[in-house]
C-alpha positions, -999 to 999 in steps of 0.1 A, spaced: 1 0 1 29 21 7 44 22 -26 8 25 -43 0 54 -24 35 71 -31 36 63 -66 1 83 -70 16 116 -65 38 116 -95 6 122 -117 9 151 -141 -15 182 -130 -33 206 -151 -59 221 -128 -56 248 -103 -91 259 -88 -87 237 -50 -94 255 -19 -65 246 8 -76 227 36 -67 234 73 -40 209 82 -63 196 110 -88 195 91 -72 173 62 -60 150 90 -95 146 103 -107 134 70 -78 110 68 -90 96 100 -123 84 79 -103 65 56 -96 27 59 -58 39 49 -55 57 83 -50 23 104 -18 16 82 -5 54 84 -13 61 117 17 52 135 39 73 110 13 103 111 15 105 149 50 102 149 56 132 123 72 111 96 43 118 75 26 146 70 -9 154 58 -26 184 37 -54 188 13 -77 209 -8 -116 207 -12 -130 206 -47 -167 206 -54 -177 170 -49 -146 155 -32 -114 162 -12 -81 155 -20 -61 143 3 -20 143 1 5 124 24 38 134 20 73 127 35 109 136 24 110 109 0 76 117 -18 39 123 -19 10 106 -28 -28 120 -31 -63 100 -28 -97 112 -31 -126 113 -7 -163 118 -13 -179 152 5 -202 127 29 -170 109 36 -184 77 28 -161 66 -1 -122 65 -5 -110 64 -41 -76 51 -50 -61 54 -85 -64 85 -107 -95 109 -118 -90 120 -151 -100 149 -167 -125 142 -196 -117 170 -217 -75 172 -210 -75 132 -207 -49 140 -177 -51 129 -139 -65 153 -116 -36 162 -87 -40 184 -59 -26 221 -64 -5 236 -33 11 268 -29 44 266 -41 75 276 -15 99 302 -28 132 290 -36 156 296 -11 183 276 -20 219 273 -35 211 279 -72 250 272 -78 241 236 -63 214 237 -88 233 248 -116 260 223 -112 234 192 -111 222 202 -144 236 172 -169 227 187 -204 205 213 -219 187 218 -249 162 241 -266 162 276 -280 136 293 -260 145 326 -240 131 313 -208 149 289 -184 131 256 -174 149 233 -147 133 197 -154 138 168 -125 130 136 -147 135 97 -151 135 82 -184 119 50 -171 90 75 -154 57 68 -173 43 104 -161 80 118 -179 75 98 -210 39 109 -212 47 146 -206 76 142 -234 47 136 -258 29 166 -247 60 190 -247 69 175 -282 32 183 -297 35 218 -278 71 225 -293 82 233 -256 123 237 -265 110 268 -290 99 288 -260 123 271 -232 160 263 -228 154 233 -207 180 222 -184 177 183 -172 185 168 -141 183 134 -137 166 114 -104 164 79 -109 140 62 -90 151 30 -69 118 11 -83 126 16 -117 149 -10 -126 163 3 -161 167 37 -152 201 38 -146 210 18 -178 191 47 -196 209 75 -182 241 55 -188 233 53 -225 222 90 -226 248 106 -209 278 88 -225 270 106 -257 296 134 -267 272 164 -269 242 181 -253 225 180 -286 232 143 -289 221 137 -253 189 154 -260 184 131 -293 188 103 -273 169 113 -241 140 123 -265 141 88 -282 146 69 -249 112 87 -235 93 76 -264 104 42 -268 137 38 -283 155 9 -266 191 11 -281 201 16 -241 194 -22 -235 223 -33 -257 250 -1 -244 275 -7 -220 296 23 -208 331 23 -202 345 18 -169 356 55 -170 326 66 -184 305 50 -160 324 62 -132 322 99 -147 285 97 -148 281 84 -114 302 116 -104 278 139 -124 250 119 -107 261 124 -75 258 163 -83 223 159 -97 210 143 -66 223 174 -45 204 193 -70 171 173 -67 180 180 -26 183 215 -27 155 220 -52 131 197 -28 118 176 -57 94 151 -47 94 133 -78 93 130 -114 87 151 -136 92 181 -115 95 217 -130 112 248 -120 111 286 -133 143 303 -141 142 314 -105 142 275 -95 106 282 -78 84 251 -84 59 252 -112 29 235 -99 4 245 -125 20 222 -155 -5 236 -179 15 270 -175 39 255 -194 20 254 -224 5 289 -224 
C-alpha cells in the first residue's frame, strides 16, 4: 500500500481551482478512511504529514514525507475513498491537488552544477527533474513535443533515477555517454518515446565512473530544489511550477 500511495503523487497536474484545507481538517478526513490504520503510526510520529484541498464534490488528501507524496480522493459525505486516478475527460490527464509552491531559498549554484545537459532555444529557463523510465515523464515528453516546448524554453535536465525503476540507471548511462548536449538530448527524447538502444549499451568503466560522479551532483540539485518526484519543473528562479498547464500557455 505504501508504494501505491506514494506512486500516485507523480501524476501530471493541469488544474488550479482548489481550496486549501487546514492541516487539522485534512487529518480528520484522513482518519475517516480505511487507509488511516496503515498510516496512523507514521502520522502520529510526524514522519508522514497530511495536507489537502477541497473541490466541489470531493476532497483530495495528500500524505507526504521527505521521499515523496501520494494523493487519494474522499467524497464529501466521507462515505467513499478512491485510490487511483481521476481523469479530466477534456484534457485526459489525471487530477492532482494544487498546493502553493514555496519560493526557492536554496543555493542556485548547487542546482546549476547538477544540470546534466541542456537543450532548446527558448528565451526562458526551465529546470526539469526527470527519470527516463518514469511513465509520467514519458507522457509529458509527448505533450512537450507536440507543444514544441523547446522553442519556448532553454530546458535544463536533472536526473532523479527512482529506486523502483530497474532500468533507469542503464538508460541514463546511455544518454549521458553521448559526446554533446545535442546528442544527449536526442538520446533522451528517443528513450522517453520507446527507443531501446540503451538495452544493448555498456559504458566503459571510466565513463560509468564519470557519470556516477555527475549523478551525485544531480542528486544534490534534487535535494536543493526539494523535488518530491518525477517529473518536477522549476522556473528561471528555481521556484517550482505547480500548475503544469502554464508551461503550454
